[in-house]
C-alpha positions, 0 to 999 in steps of 0.5 A: 500500500505504501508503495502505491501511495509513493508512486502516486505522490511521485506522479503528482510531483511530476505533473506539478513540475511539468505544469510549472515548466509549461507556464514558464515556457508560454510566458517568456520574459515575464520578469521583463514585463512592460514597466510601471510608468505610474500612469496618471489618467488625467495627465496622460489625457491632457498630454495627448490632447495638447500634443495632438493639438500641437501636431495638427496645428503645426501640420496645418500651419506648414501646409498653409505656408506651402500653399502660400509659397505656391500661390506667390509663384502663381502671382509672379508668373501670371503678372509676368505673363500679363506684363509681357502682353502689354505691348501687344494690348496697347498696340491693339488699343491704339489701332482700334482708336486710330482706324476703328473697324471698317464698314462693309460698304467702305471696303466694297467701294475701296476694292478693285474686285470681288476677290480683293474684297473677300481677301480684305475681309479674311485678313480683318477677320484673322486680325480680329481673332488674333486680337481677341486671343491676345486680349483673352490671354491678357485678361486670364493672366490678370484674373489668375493673379487676382485670384491667387492674391485673394487665396493668399489673403485666406491663407494668412487668415488660416495661418493666424488661426493655427498659430493661435491654436498652437499657442492654446495647446502649448498652454494646455501642455504647460498646465498639465506638466506643471500639475506634476512639478514639470514643464520647465525648459530642458536641455533635451536630446538632439543629434544631427547624426540621427538617421533619417527614417522612411516617412509613414504614409500621409493623406493627400493634404499632409494630415495623418490618416486615422488608424486603429489597433489592427496589426499584431504587435511583434513585442507583445500579445496585443496589437498596434496601429500601422503607423506605430508598427512602422515607427518601431520597425524603422527604429529597429532597422536603424540599429535600435534593437534593445528590449521593447514592449509596445502594446499593454493593457492599462487604464490610460495612455496610448499603450492599450490603443496600440499607439505607444512603445516602451523601448528599454535602454538595456539589452534584455530588461527594464532595470529598476535603476536609472540608466548609466554608461552605454545604456544612458547613451543608447537612450539619448540616441534613441530619444534624439532619433524619434525627435528628429523623425517626428514629422516623418513617423507621426510621433506625438511625444517622447519621454526620456530621463525626466524630460518630455518632448512635444511638437510645439514645445520642444524638450520640457522637464517631466517629473514622475514618482515611483522609480526609474520606470515612472521617471523614464530613466530606464526606457524611452517612451514614444507615443504616436499620433 
């Protein structure tokens, strides 16, 4: 009887060991889970609103400026075309003033034969058609220049509106950061040597298309937006290959929407202490990379080493409480539009 009990106990122990092994096998990297950033729902919502508003205002402002430049070229070209025809227009006006349009009777009386009469009519008709074409082209050039000038005036109004919108969103960001003891001007992380990423697709007007969390996240069991996946892949192709988790289930922020990644400064984990040495240098380069390529990739904001970058504000101080993850001194956080 004791032998039977011993065999059964051994079997149970084997099953327990096997179950533990299986658990460990299906949850690799469990010790390296996405870091606790100390998410504050109010702060995250305010930052998202401010950063997205800044990015949209900047995009619309830049688009308006590009349209203004094109319209200025149109004004110059149309005005030059009209100027080039002024001599011909003046000649037509002077000739009409001196001669007027001959009557059919006078041409008939002055003609020595019906053939000469018909020839004169044909010549006058051809001259009238040519004069009409020149005058029409001249008027079209003047109208084109006038319309372009009116369009420029509208673009000036649009640019004024977007500058005001940008200013409003900057103040929103300042208030949000000030609520947690941040918001001061910071030195930031910028590098002229950062690689240029391949641009993500935009709409024809330069705006970013609306995207949902529809693509499998290669760093987790969740999903990403196409733009977020593109940014992750571009960073990886440019040498930023250290430990990363993008999607994660949280109460706020962009992670559960598939629009953010936490990219560790360490090769294999999120350390519980601030990055130093090579890890710190890696994080600096990574943060600078996303800032340099923000308009190419659709970056909304970047957080690294107690600083946050927003499109209209640049680098500002960012305070967090709860250790290296909350202060973002062990990973670079990037949120996407």
